[in-house]
C-alpha positions as CSV (number, residue, x, y, z in Angstrom):
1,X,75.7,110.6,100.4
2,X,79.3,111.7,100.6
3,X,78.9,114.1,103.4
4,X,77.3,111.4,105.6
5,X,80.1,109.0,105.0
6,X,83.0,111.4,105.5
7,X,83.2,111.1,109.3
8,X,83.6,107.4,108.9
9,X,86.5,107.7,106.4
10,X,84.5,106.3,103.6
11,X,84.2,109.4,101.4
12,X,86.5,110.9,98.9
13,X,88.6,112.5,101.5
14,X,91.7,113.7,99.6
15,X,94.0,113.1,102.5
16,X,97.5,114.1,102.6
17,X,99.7,111.4,101.0
18,X,100.5,108.5,103.4
19,X,97.5,109.2,105.7
20,X,95.1,106.8,103.8
21,X,95.3,103.1,102.9
22,X,96.6,103.4,99.3
23,X,100.2,102.0,99.2
24,X,101.9,104.9,97.6
25,X,105.4,103.7,98.5
26,X,104.6,100.5,96.4
27,X,103.0,102.6,93.6
28,X,106.1,104.9,93.3
29,X,108.5,101.9,93.5
30,X,106.8,100.5,90.4
31,X,107.4,103.8,88.5
32,X,111.0,104.6,89.0
33,X,111.5,106.2,85.6
34,X,108.4,108.3,85.6
35,X,109.1,111.9,84.7
36,X,105.6,113.5,84.4
37,X,103.6,115.6,86.7
38,X,102.5,114.7,90.1
39,X,99.6,116.6,91.5
40,X,98.5,116.3,95.1
41,X,94.8,117.1,95.5
42,X,94.4,117.6,99.3
43,X,91.0,118.3,100.7
44,X,89.7,121.2,102.8
45,X,90.7,121.0,106.5
46,X,94.1,119.6,105.8
47,X,95.8,122.9,104.9
48,X,98.0,122.6,107.9
49,X,99.5,119.5,106.5
50,X,100.6,120.7,103.1
51,X,104.3,121.0,104.0
52,X,104.2,117.5,105.5
53,X,102.5,116.1,102.3
54,X,105.1,117.7,100.1
55,X,107.9,116.4,102.2
56,X,106.3,112.9,102.2
57,X,106.1,112.9,98.4
58,X,109.7,114.0,98.0
59,X,110.9,111.2,100.4
60,X,108.8,108.6,98.7
61,X,110.0,109.6,95.3
62,X,113.6,109.7,96.3
63,X,113.5,106.3,97.9
64,X,111.8,104.9,94.8
65,X,114.5,106.2,92.5
66,X,112.4,109.1,91.2
67,X,113.3,112.8,91.4
């Protein structure tokens, strides 16, 4: 189950943006005119990284032409 897979990084971890393997820089680059909401769902245990995640999102959006 999910709890057994978590230590191996195979579960739905809700890592801070940029920590996992999803190429978010590429994703944002393909959406330069997007003006909707962006929601970060960060899992328990990563609370200390919320400011870093917010900064990372802003940086990724600014370099992709977003706001």
